[in-house]
C-alpha positions in Angstrom: 17.9 -15.3 9.7 15.8 -18.4 10.2 16.8 -21.8 8.8 19.3 -20.1 6.6 16.7 -17.9 4.9 18.1 -14.4 4.4 15.8 -11.4 3.8 17.6 -9.4 1.1 15.0 -6.6 0.8 12.0 -5.3 2.7 10.9 -5.0 6.3 10.1 -8.2 8.1 7.9 -6.3 10.5 5.8 -4.6 7.8 5.3 -7.0 4.9 4.4 -5.5 1.5 2.3 -8.4 0.3 4.5 -9.1 -2.7 7.1 -11.9 -2.3 10.1 -13.0 -4.3 12.3 -15.8 -3.1 15.2 -17.5 -4.8 17.7 -20.3 -4.5 21.1 -20.7 -6.0 21.5 -24.2 -7.7 25.1 -25.5 -7.6 26.4 -27.3 -10.7 26.7 -31.0 -9.7 26.1 -34.4 -11.2 22.8 -34.5 -9.2 21.7 -31.3 -10.8 22.6 -32.5 -14.3 20.5 -35.6 -13.7 17.4 -33.8 -12.5 14.1 -34.2 -14.4 13.8 -31.9 -17.4 10.8 -29.9 -15.9 13.0 -28.9 -12.9 15.9 -28.0 -15.1 13.7 -25.8 -17.3 12.8 -23.7 -14.1 16.5 -22.9 -13.5 18.0 -19.9 -15.3 21.7 -19.1 -14.9 21.9 -21.2 -11.8 18.9 -19.4 -10.1 15.5 -20.9 -9.2 13.1 -18.0 -8.5 9.4 -17.8 -7.4 7.2 -14.8 -6.9 3.7 -14.2 -5.5 1.5 -11.1 -5.1 -0.7 -11.6 -2.1 -1.9 -8.1 -1.6 -5.6 -8.4 -0.7 -8.1 -7.9 -3.5 -11.0 -8.3 -1.1 -10.0 -5.8 1.6 -12.2 -4.5 4.4 -12.4 -1.1 2.7 -13.5 -2.7 -0.6 -16.0 -4.8 1.3 -17.5 -1.8 3.0 -17.6 0.2 -0.3 -19.5 -2.7 -1.9 -22.0 -2.9 1.0 -22.4 0.8 1.7 -21.5 2.4 -1.6 -18.2 3.1 -3.4 -17.6 6.5 -1.8 -18.3 5.2 1.7 -14.9 6.2 3.1 -14.8 9.5 1.4 -18.2 10.7 2.4 -18.6 9.3 5.9 -17.2 12.4 7.6 -19.4 14.8 5.6 -22.4 12.5 6.1 -22.0 12.3 9.9 -21.5 16.1 10.1 -24.6 16.7 8.1 -26.6 14.3 10.3 -25.3 16.0 13.4 -26.4 19.4 12.1 -29.8 18.3 11.0 -30.5 16.1 14.0 -31.3 13.2 11.7 -30.6 9.4 11.9 -28.1 7.2 10.3 -29.2 5.5 7.0 -30.5 2.0 7.2 -27.7 -0.5 7.4 -25.2 2.0 8.5 -25.2 1.2 12.2 -22.2 -0.2 14.1 -23.9 -3.6 14.9 -24.8 -4.3 11.3 -21.3 -3.5 10.1 -19.8 -5.7 12.8 -22.1 -8.6 11.7 -21.1 -8.2 8.0 -17.4 -8.0 8.8 -17.6 -11.1 11.0 -19.1 -12.9 8.1 -16.2 -11.8 5.9 -13.6 -12.8 8.6 -15.0 -16.3 9.0 -14.7 -17.1 5.3 -12.4 -19.9 4.4 -8.9 -18.7 3.6 -7.3 -20.5 0.6 -3.5 -19.9 0.0 -2.7 -18.3 -3.3 0.1 -20.2 -5.1 3.3 -18.5 -6.1 4.7 -19.0 -9.6 8.1 -19.7 -11.1 9.6 -16.6 -12.7 12.8 -16.4 -14.8 15.5 -14.1 -13.5 19.1 -14.6 -14.7 21.0 -12.6 -12.0 20.6 -11.4 -8.4 21.0 -7.7 -9.4 17.7 -7.9 -11.4 16.0 -9.7 -8.6 16.9 -7.0 -6.0 15.6 -4.2 -8.3 12.1 -5.6 -7.8 9.6 -3.8 -5.5 8.9 -6.7 -3.2 10.0 -8.5 0.0 12.9 -10.6 -1.3 14.3 -13.7 0.4 17.4 -15.8 -0.5 16.9 -19.4 0.8 20.4 -20.6 0.2 22.5 -22.9 -2.1 21.2 -26.3 -3.2 22.6 -29.2 -5.0 19.2 -30.7 -5.7 16.7 -28.8 -7.7 13.9 -30.8 -6.2 14.8 -29.8 -2.7 15.1 -26.1 -3.6 11.7 -26.2 -5.4 10.1 -27.8 -2.3 11.5 -25.1 0.0 10.6 -22.3 -2.4 7.0 -23.5 -2.7 6.6 -23.9 1.0 7.8 -20.4 2.0 4.9 -18.5 0.4 2.4 -20.3 2.6 4.1 -19.0 5.7 4.6 -15.6 4.2 0.9 -15.3 3.3 -0.2 -16.3 6.8 2.0 -13.6 8.3 0.9 -11.0 5.8 -2.8 -11.8 6.3 -2.4 -11.6 10.1 -0.7 -8.2 9.7 -3.5 -6.9 7.5 -6.1 -8.3 9.9 -4.6 -6.1 12.6 -4.6 -3.0 10.3 -8.2 -3.6 9.2 -9.3 -4.0 12.8 -7.8 -0.6 13.5 -9.6 0.8 10.4 -12.9 -0.8 11.5 -12.6 0.6 15.0 -12.0 4.1 13.6 -15.2 3.8 11.4 -17.3 2.3 14.2 -16.1 5.0 16.6 -17.2 7.7 14.3 -20.6 6.0 13.6 -21.3 5.2 17.3 -20.3 8.7 18.6 -21.3 10.5 15.3 -18.1 12.5 15.9 -15.9 13.5 13.0 -12.1 13.1 13.4 -10.7 16.6 12.8 -7.5 16.4 10.8 -6.7 19.9 12.0 -6.0 18.5 15.4 -3.0 16.6 14.1 0.2 18.5 14.9 3.1 16.7 13.3 4.1 14.2 10.6 4.3 11.3 13.1 0.7 11.9 14.0 -0.4 12.2 10.4 1.4 9.0 9.4 2.0 6.8 12.5 4.0 3.6 12.1 1.9 0.9 10.4 -0.7 3.4 9.0 -1.2 3.4 5.3 -3.6 4.7 2.6 -5.5 1.4 2.9 -6.6 2.4 6.4 -7.2 6.1 5.8 -10.7 7.4 6.4 -11.8 10.6 4.9 -11.1 12.9 2.0 -7.6 12.6 0.7 -7.8 15.9 -1.1 -8.5 17.7 2.2 -5.7 15.9 3.9 -3.2 16.9 1.2 -4.4 20.5 0.9 -4.9 21.4 4.6 -2.4 19.3 6.4 0.3 17.5 4.4 1.4 20.2 1.9 1.4 23.0 4.5 3.4 20.8 6.8 6.0 20.1 4.1 6.2 23.9 3.3 6.8 24.7 7.0 9.9 22.5 7.3 12.9 24.6 8.1 15.5 22.5 6.4 15.7 20.2 3.4 16.7 17.4 5.8 13.5 18.0 7.8 11.5 18.0 4.6 13.1 14.7 3.5 12.3 13.1 6.8 8.7 14.2 6.7 8.4 13.0 3.1 9.7 9.5 4.0 6.9 9.2 6.5 4.4 10.3 3.9 5.9 7.9 1.3 5.4 5.0 3.7 1.8 6.0 4.2 1.2 6.3 0.4 2.9 3.0 -0.4 -0.4 1.4 -1.6 -0.9 4.2 -4.2 -0.4 2.6 -7.6 1.4 5.3 -9.6 4.7 6.1 -7.9 5.6 8.6 -10.6 2.7 10.9 -9.4 4.3 10.9 -5.9 7.7 11.7 -7.3 6.3 14.6 -9.3 4.5 15.8 -6.2 7.7 15.7 -4.2 9.6 17.6 -6.9 6.8 20.3 -7.1 6.9 20.8 -3.3 10.8 21.0 -3.4 10.6 23.6 -6.2 8.0 25.6 -4.4 10.0 25.5 -1.1 12.9 27.1 -3.1 10.7 29.7 -4.7 7.2 30.2 -3.2 6.4 32.9 -5.7 6.6 30.3 -8.6 3.0 30.3 -9.8 3.7 27.4 -12.3 5.1 25.1 -9.6 2.2 26.0 -7.3 -0.3 25.0 -10.0 1.6 21.9 -10.8 1.5 21.0 -7.1 -2.3 21.6 -7.0 -2.9 19.4 -10.0 -0.9 16.5 -8.7 -2.8 16.7 -5.4 -6.0 16.6 -7.5 -4.9 13.7 -9.5 -3.7 11.6 -6.6 -7.0 12.2 -4.8 -9.0 11.4 -7.9 -7.2 8.1 -8.4 -7.6 7.2 -4.7 -11.3 8.0 -4.7 -11.8 6.3 -8.1 -13.1 9.6 -9.6 -11.6 8.6 -13.0 -13.7 11.2 -14.9 -11.6 14.0 -13.5 -8.2 12.5 -14.5 -8.2 13.3 -18.3 -8.8 17.0 -17.6 -6.1 17.1 -15.0 -3.6 15.3 -17.3 -4.4 17.8 -20.1 -3.6 20.8 -17.9 -0.4 19.1 -16.7 0.6 18.5 -20.3 0.1 22.2 -21.0 2.3 23.1 -17.9 5.0 20.8 -19.1 4.8 22.6 -22.4 
C-alpha cells in the first residue's frame, strides 16, 4: 500500500492495462456544498474513474503493417523455406531495417490517455470488473478525491507502458534472432507448461502459428496430465498466456472440451468440439475471419 492506495484486484507486477480506481466520499457539510458538477460525479457515495490503456499500436501491429498482416504467422514457414531453397530474405525484412523502424516507433512522443468518470453504485459491482482495481481512500472533499483519481492514471500508464516496452523488446529480440540466424524455434523442444508459458509471456508476444501450438503441444500436454489438479495448474498457466484473447467464452468452452475428453477419450463429439474451438481461437488470433462462420455453423450442429 502506497499513500493509502489499496489494490483491490489485479497483480501489481503484471498490469492488465485496464484501470478502475474509486474513492468513498463521506457525507459532510463540505460535501453538500461542493459545486454541482462534482456532486453529479458521485453515485451512492462513490467517485469512480476507469481507463483502458491497452496499446492499440503494439509492436506486433506495427510489424504487421510494415511487413504484412500475417508476418508473425508466416515468419517460421518463410524462414524454413528460404533455408531449404538457399534464397535470400525479402527486401525490408532484414534485422537492421526492422531495428530502425522500431526505433522510430519508440521515439514517438507519448501522450497520456485520460481516464473517464464512470457511475458505479456499490463496491461489489466495481470488483466484478475485469481490471486492475484500486481504492484510494475516504474523502470529505469531492474536489480532492477527483484530483487524486485523475492523477493516478498517469502513473499507472507510465508503469504499464514500461512493462509493455520490456515485453515488446523480448518479442523483437525473438524475431531478430530468427531473422539473423534464419533458425526456426521448434515448439517440439518445449518440454513442460512453464516453458510453454513462462511468467510474463502472453499471446501478444507469441511468434508463430497458434493452431500448431495448440494442436501439437498444448492439447497433448493437457491430455497427458495425470490428475485433475495437474490439469488445472497447467490450464491456469495457459489462461494467463491467453489473457489478451478477446473472447473468454471460447477459452472456457475449450477447457470444458478438454476436461470431457480427459474423462472419455473415445468421445468423438467432444474430440471434434475440441478441434473446432482450437480452429476458432487460431482463426480469431490470426484474423482469418472468413473461416469463423463455417466453424460456428459446425459448432451449432454439435450443440444440436
